[in-house]
C-alpha positions in Angstrom: -12.6 -80.4 11.9 -13.3 -78.7 8.4 -16.3 -80.9 7.8 -18.7 -78.0 8.4 -17.3 -75.4 6.0 -20.4 -73.3 6.2 -19.4 -72.4 9.6 -15.6 -71.7 9.0 -14.5 -68.1 9.3 -17.6 -66.4 8.1 -17.5 -62.4 7.5 -20.0 -60.0 6.5 -19.3 -60.4 2.9 -16.9 -57.4 2.6 -13.7 -59.3 3.2 -12.3 -56.3 5.0 -13.4 -57.4 8.4 -11.2 -60.6 8.7 -8.2 -59.3 6.7 -7.7 -55.8 8.1 -5.3 -56.3 10.9 -3.3 -54.1 13.3 -0.8 -54.7 15.9 -1.0 -52.9 19.3 2.1 -51.7 20.7 2.3 -50.4 24.3 5.4 -48.5 24.8 6.2 -46.6 28.2 8.2 -43.5 28.0 8.9 -43.7 31.6 6.8 -46.3 33.0 -39.6 -54.9 23.0 -40.9 -53.1 21.3 -44.3 -52.0 20.2 -44.4 -55.5 18.7 -41.7 -58.2 18.2 -40.5 -58.0 14.6 -42.6 -55.0 13.9 -41.5 -51.8 12.2 -43.0 -49.4 14.8 -44.0 -45.7 14.2 -43.0 -42.8 16.5 -44.7 -43.2 19.9 -46.4 -40.4 21.8 -45.9 -39.4 25.3 -49.4 -40.8 26.3 -48.5 -44.5 25.1 -47.8 -45.5 28.8 -49.5 -42.8 30.9 -49.3 -45.0 34.1 -45.6 -45.8 34.1 -43.5 -44.8 37.0 -40.7 -42.5 35.8 -40.0 -40.0 38.5 -36.5 -40.0 40.2 -37.9 -41.4 43.5 -39.7 -44.3 41.8 -38.5 -47.8 40.4 -37.3 -47.1 36.9 -35.5 -48.8 34.1 -32.3 -47.6 32.2 -32.0 -48.5 28.5 -28.4 -49.0 27.5 -26.7 -49.9 24.2 -24.2 -52.6 24.8 -23.2 -53.9 21.4 -23.8 -53.4 17.7 -23.8 -56.5 15.6 -25.3 -57.4 12.2 -26.5 -53.8 11.9 -28.6 -54.4 15.0 -28.2 -52.5 18.3 -28.1 -54.7 21.2 -29.9 -53.2 24.2 -29.9 -54.1 27.9 -32.8 -53.0 30.1 -31.3 -52.2 33.5 -33.0 -51.7 36.9 -32.3 -48.6 38.7 -29.1 -48.7 40.8 -27.4 -51.3 38.9 -24.0 -50.1 37.8 -23.2 -50.4 34.1 -20.6 -53.0 34.4 -22.6 -55.3 36.7 -25.3 -56.0 34.2 -23.6 -58.4 31.7 -26.6 -59.3 29.6 -26.7 -62.9 30.7 -29.9 -62.3 32.5 -31.5 -59.1 31.2 -35.1 -57.9 31.6 -36.7 -59.5 28.7 -39.5 -58.7 26.3 -41.0 -62.0 27.1 -41.2 -61.1 30.9 -43.5 -58.2 30.2 -41.0 -55.6 29.0 -41.6 -53.6 26.0 -39.5 -50.9 24.2 -41.4 -47.7 23.4 -40.1 -45.8 20.6 -40.2 -41.9 21.4 -38.5 -41.0 18.1 -38.0 -42.7 14.8 -39.1 -46.2 13.6 -37.3 -49.3 14.2 -37.8 -53.2 14.2 -37.5 -54.5 17.8 -37.3 -58.1 18.7 -35.9 -60.5 21.5 -33.0 -62.9 20.5 -34.8 -66.1 21.1 -31.6 -67.7 22.6 -30.0 -65.0 24.7 -32.9 -62.9 25.5 -31.1 -59.7 24.4 -33.2 -57.0 22.9 -32.3 -56.3 19.3 -33.3 -53.0 17.6 -32.7 -52.3 13.9 -33.6 -48.7 12.8 -35.7 -48.1 9.7 -34.1 -46.7 6.6 -32.8 -43.2 7.2 -34.2 -43.1 10.9 -32.7 -41.7 14.1 -34.1 -43.7 17.1 -34.8 -42.8 20.7 -36.6 -45.2 23.0 -37.3 -46.1 26.4 -38.1 -49.3 28.4 -41.5 -49.9 30.0 -42.2 -52.9 32.2 -46.0 -53.5 32.3 -47.6 -53.6 35.7 -47.7 -57.0 37.5 -45.2 -58.6 35.1 -41.9 -60.3 36.0 -40.0 -57.3 34.4 -41.7 -55.0 36.6 -41.0 -56.9 39.8 -37.4 -57.3 38.9 -37.2 -53.6 38.3 -38.6 -53.0 41.8 -42.0 -52.3 41.4 -44.3 -53.2 44.3 -47.4 -51.4 43.1 -50.0 -51.7 40.3 -48.3 -49.3 38.0 -45.9 -49.9 35.2 -42.2 -49.2 35.5 -40.5 -46.8 32.8 -37.3 -45.2 32.2 -36.2 -41.9 30.5 -36.1 -41.8 26.6 -32.7 -42.6 25.6 -30.7 -42.0 22.3 -30.2 -45.6 20.8 -28.7 -44.8 17.3 -29.4 -44.4 13.7 -29.5 -46.2 10.3 -25.7 -46.7 10.1 -25.8 -48.7 6.9 -23.4 -46.2 5.2 -20.6 -47.1 7.5 -18.1 -49.4 5.9 -18.0 -52.8 7.3 -14.3 -52.7 8.1 -14.9 -49.7 10.4 -17.4 -51.7 12.5 -14.9 -54.1 14.3 -11.3 -54.0 15.3 -8.9 -56.9 16.4 -5.3 -56.1 17.3 -2.3 -57.9 18.9 1.1 -56.6 19.9 3.4 -55.6 22.7 6.0 -53.3 24.2 6.9 -51.8 27.7 5.2 -49.9 30.3 7.2 -48.0 32.9 5.7 -48.3 36.4 6.5 -47.9 40.2 5.9 -50.9 42.6 4.6 -49.6 46.0 6.9 -49.9 49.1 3.8 -49.8 51.5 4.2 -52.0 54.7 0.7 -53.5 54.0 1.9 -54.7 50.6 4.8 -56.5 52.2 2.7 -58.1 54.8 0.4 -59.3 51.9 3.3 -60.7 50.0 4.6 -62.7 52.9 2.3 -65.7 52.6 2.2 -65.3 48.8 5.9 -65.8 48.3 6.3 -69.0 50.5 6.6 -71.3 47.4 9.5 -69.1 46.0 13.1 -69.8 46.5 15.1 -68.1 49.2 17.0 -65.9 46.6 13.7 -64.9 45.0 12.0 -64.1 48.2 15.0 -62.2 49.2 14.9 -60.1 45.8 11.0 -59.5 46.3 11.5 -57.9 49.6 14.8 -56.1 49.0 13.2 -54.4 46.2 10.3 -53.0 48.4 12.7 -51.1 50.9 11.7 -48.0 48.7 9.1 -47.6 45.8 10.6 -49.8 43.2 10.7 -48.8 39.5 9.6 -51.6 37.1 9.5 -51.8 33.3 6.7 -54.0 32.5 7.1 -55.9 29.2 3.5 -56.0 28.0 1.8 -57.9 25.1 -1.8 -57.7 24.3 -4.7 -59.1 22.2 -8.0 -56.9 21.9 -11.2 -57.2 20.1 -14.2 -54.8 19.9 -17.2 -53.8 17.9 -18.0 -50.3 16.9 -21.4 -48.9 18.1 -22.7 -45.9 15.8 -23.9 -43.5 18.2 -24.9 -40.8 15.8 -23.4 -39.6 12.3 -20.7 -37.8 14.3 -20.1 -40.1 17.2 -19.1 -43.6 17.5 -17.8 -45.7 20.5 -16.0 -49.1 21.1 -17.0 -50.8 24.2 -14.0 -53.0 25.0 -15.3 -56.3 26.4 -12.7 -58.6 25.1 -8.8 -58.2 25.9 -6.0 -60.2 27.3 -2.7 -58.6 28.2 0.4 -60.3 29.5 3.5 -58.8 31.0 6.9 -60.1 32.6 8.9 -58.4 35.3 11.9 -59.9 37.1 10.7 -59.3 40.5 6.9 -59.6 40.1 7.0 -62.5 37.6 4.3 -63.2 35.1 1.3 -60.7 35.1 -1.9 -60.9 33.3 -4.3 -57.8 32.4 -7.8 -58.1 31.7 -10.7 -55.3 31.7 -12.6 -54.9 34.8 -16.1 -56.4 34.1 -17.6 -54.0 36.9 -16.6 -50.8 35.0 -16.9 -50.7 31.2 -13.8 -49.7 29.1 -14.8 -47.5 26.2 -13.1 -45.6 23.2 -15.3 -42.6 22.4 -14.8 -41.0 19.0 -16.3 -37.7 17.7 -15.9 -36.4 14.1 -13.8 -33.5 14.0 -15.3 -32.1 10.8 -18.3 -32.6 8.8 -16.9 -34.1 5.6 -15.4 -37.3 7.0 -15.7 -39.1 10.3 -11.9 -39.6 10.4 -9.6 -38.0 11.7 -11.6 -37.6 14.8 -11.3 -36.7 18.4 -11.0 -39.7 20.7 -10.8 -40.6 24.3 -9.9 -44.1 25.4 -11.0 -45.0 28.9 -9.7 -48.2 30.2 -10.4 -49.9 33.4 -7.8 -52.8 34.1 -7.5 -55.7 36.3 -4.2 -57.0 37.0 -3.2 -60.5 38.3 0.3 -61.0 39.7 0.3 -64.8 38.8 3.4 -65.9 40.6 2.7 -63.8 43.8 -1.1 -64.4 43.9 -2.1 -60.8 44.1 -5.0 -59.1 42.2 -5.4 -55.3 41.7 -7.8 -52.9 40.2 -7.5 -49.4 39.3 -9.5 -46.6 41.3 -10.0 -44.9 38.1 -9.6 -45.4 34.2 -6.5 -45.1 32.3 -7.3 -42.0 30.0 -5.7 -41.7 26.7 -7.0 -38.8 24.6 -6.4 -38.0 20.9 -7.0 -34.8 19.0 -6.6 -36.7 15.6 -7.6 -40.3 15.7 -7.4 -42.3 12.4 -8.8 -45.6 11.6 -8.0 -48.3 13.0 -7.6 -47.1 16.6 -4.0 -46.6 17.7 -2.6 -46.0 14.2 -2.2 -42.3 15.6 -0.4 -42.9 18.9 -2.5 -42.5 22.2 -0.7 -41.2 25.3 -1.6 -41.9 29.0 -2.7 -38.4 30.2 -2.2 -39.1 33.9 -0.7 -41.9 36.3 -2.9 -44.7 37.4 -2.5 -46.8 40.4 -3.8 -50.3 41.0 -4.9 -51.2 44.3 -5.4 -54.6 46.0 -8.7 -56.1 45.0 -9.4 -57.1 48.5 -8.2 -53.9 50.1 -8.9 -50.7 48.2 -6.4 -48.7 50.4 -3.5 -50.8 49.7 -1.5 -49.6 46.6 0.3 -52.3 44.5 1.6 -50.6 41.3 1.4 -47.2 39.6 1.6 -46.8 35.8 3.3 -43.5 35.1 3.5 -43.1 31.3 2.3 -45.2 28.4 1.8 -44.9 24.7 -0.5 -47.0 22.5 0.2 -47.2 18.8 -0.4 -49.7 15.7 2.2 -51.2 13.6 2.6 -54.1 11.2 4.7 -57.1 12.4 5.5 -60.2 10.5 7.6 -62.1 13.1 4.9 -64.8 13.5 2.4 -66.5 11.2 -1.0 -68.0 12.3 -2.6 -70.4 9.9 -6.2 -71.7 10.8 -6.5 -75.2 9.8 -9.9 -76.2 11.1 -13.0 -74.6 12.5 -16.5 -75.9 13.5 -19.3 -74.8 15.7 -21.4 -77.4 17.3 -25.0 -77.2 18.0 -24.5 -78.4 21.5 -22.6 -75.2 22.2 -19.1 -75.7 21.4 -16.5 -74.1 18.9 -13.6 -76.2 17.8 -10.6 -74.4 16.3 -7.1 -75.5 15.3 -4.2 -73.3 14.3 -0.6 -73.9 13.0 1.6 -71.2 14.7 5.1 -70.6 13.2 7.9 -68.5 14.5 9.5 -66.5 11.6 12.4 -65.1 13.6 16.0 -66.4 14.3 15.4 -66.6 18.1 13.6 -69.1 20.5 10.2 -67.7 21.3 8.7 -68.3 24.8 5.1 -66.8 25.2 1.2 -67.3 25.4 -1.6 -68.0 23.2 -5.0 -66.9 23.9 -8.7 -67.0 22.5 -10.8 -63.9 23.4 -14.1 -63.0 22.2 -17.7 -64.5 22.2 -17.0 -67.8 24.1 -17.9 -68.4 27.7 -14.8 -69.9 29.2 -14.4 -67.2 31.8 -11.9 -69.1 33.8 -9.5 -69.2 30.7 -9.3 -73.1 31.4 -9.3 -73.9 27.5 -8.6 -70.6 25.9 -5.1 -69.5 27.5 -1.9 -71.4 27.7 2.0 -71.1 27.4 3.7 -71.8 24.0 7.2 -72.3 23.2 8.6 -72.3 19.6 12.1 -72.8 18.2 13.8 -70.5 15.7 12.7 -70.3 12.0 13.6 -73.4 10.1 14.2 -75.6 13.2 12.2 -78.8 13.8 10.0 -77.2 16.5 9.5 -73.7 14.9 5.8 -74.6 14.2 3.2 -76.0 16.6 -0.4 -76.8 16.2 -2.9 -75.6 18.9 -6.1 -77.2 19.2 -8.9 -75.4 21.1 -12.4 -76.6 22.2 -14.3 -73.6 24.0 -18.0 -73.3 25.1 -20.1 -70.8 23.2 -23.6 -69.4 23.6 -26.3 -69.9 21.2 -27.3 -66.5 19.5 -29.1 -65.3 16.5 -26.5 -62.7 15.9 -22.9 -63.3 14.5 -20.2 -64.0 17.0 -16.4 -63.5 16.8 -13.3 -64.9 18.6 -9.7 -63.8 18.0 -6.7 -66.2 18.5 -3.7 -64.3 19.5 -0.1 -65.4 20.2 2.4 -63.1 22.1 6.0 -63.6 23.1 7.2 -62.9 26.6 10.8 -62.9 25.5 12.8 -60.6 23.0 12.5 -60.2 20.2 8.8 -59.2 20.3 6.6 -61.7 18.3 2.9 -61.3 18.0 0.1 -62.7 15.7 -3.7 -62.6 15.6 -6.4 -64.4 13.6 -10.1 -63.6 13.6 -12.9 -65.9 13.2 -16.6 -64.7 12.9 -19.3 -67.3 12.8 -23.2 -68.0 13.2 -24.6 -70.6 15.5 -25.8 -73.5 13.5 -29.5 -73.1 12.7 -29.8 -69.9 14.8 
């Protein structure tokens, strides 16, 4: 699997991006442009005089969805589409009659020839604002809702700036870890009714324990492990954000069994950071806004939060969570199919980073195929004196949305035993892109002691 060394674990050359690792602990205290490839000058308001832009007309929102290889990745979104519903797989494209009109600054704008994403790279020292314009009669205008002969436009939007001075290690974060989160399971009669058919496969003793626990609201102490990955988007010299797109959490509870948490694709999860003083960006003020989806895998229930989990910080340092962040108010998960049915309330939670060496991960192979597949192989070794039962996951820029090839159980014997190590081989689909892509392989225990590990791979698609 190492016969394509040029594709193995590439970084941006700094070395910091792949080596800087932190481990996330969750501990509950109680619970296209003026021209493709062109460096465009500042546009004037008369550049598109016939474009529709009033609030009652069709219009297009321009959103920054990522920052990769010093390029802002933009999505042009038709009016009325919620932020999380537009995932970039079928955006309004420059090739469909869309253009990006720069209203401030200079930038190179082009379309990723494989994904169709809009890529914008500010000129040296430039601060850039822009708006999206769909030319009259084009596919982009029709997709944006235009039925007339005029172009469709959006309002000018702050895109970003020439952020070349930001160190490479501050442009991405990968973390893995675990802990506990104190919560309350709802005793609602509607929940009991929902659980009845879901528990038919359980033993009689287990079924009785589940329903006995629901006589009253039942306190549960979720044992949570997590692997997360995100890129930093420089908003301005004093503001940055991480749009959390990739994460996998697992938890175990005696009554609920195995739980899996992911981020809700319909509502973006974002860590916003703002410099607290003019000299250095960190420490900064921060607000982590997380929208979670919970799967009760043994019981067959799925829940979403009605609002975000908010974790503020007045003195956030890098990497995120190296200064603890605390849940500011309880958050309730509701049945995905019945928004009036509460499932679980998280009362208190703290996120923080720490180093942990209970498990080692050695990458022994990686290759990206032009056919659209990444092959990875890892040797995972338990360094503790206890048996480890847990999960391995692969998160990031692959397209295995069903987790069929990127999520499985793993059991390891104690250190020094014959089965203390295991080789995990993964074949996952990936999408061709001109930009760098990243995946993170994480291992997390579901038993005590806590054992976690993570390894990051950044790659370029062959011949992209």
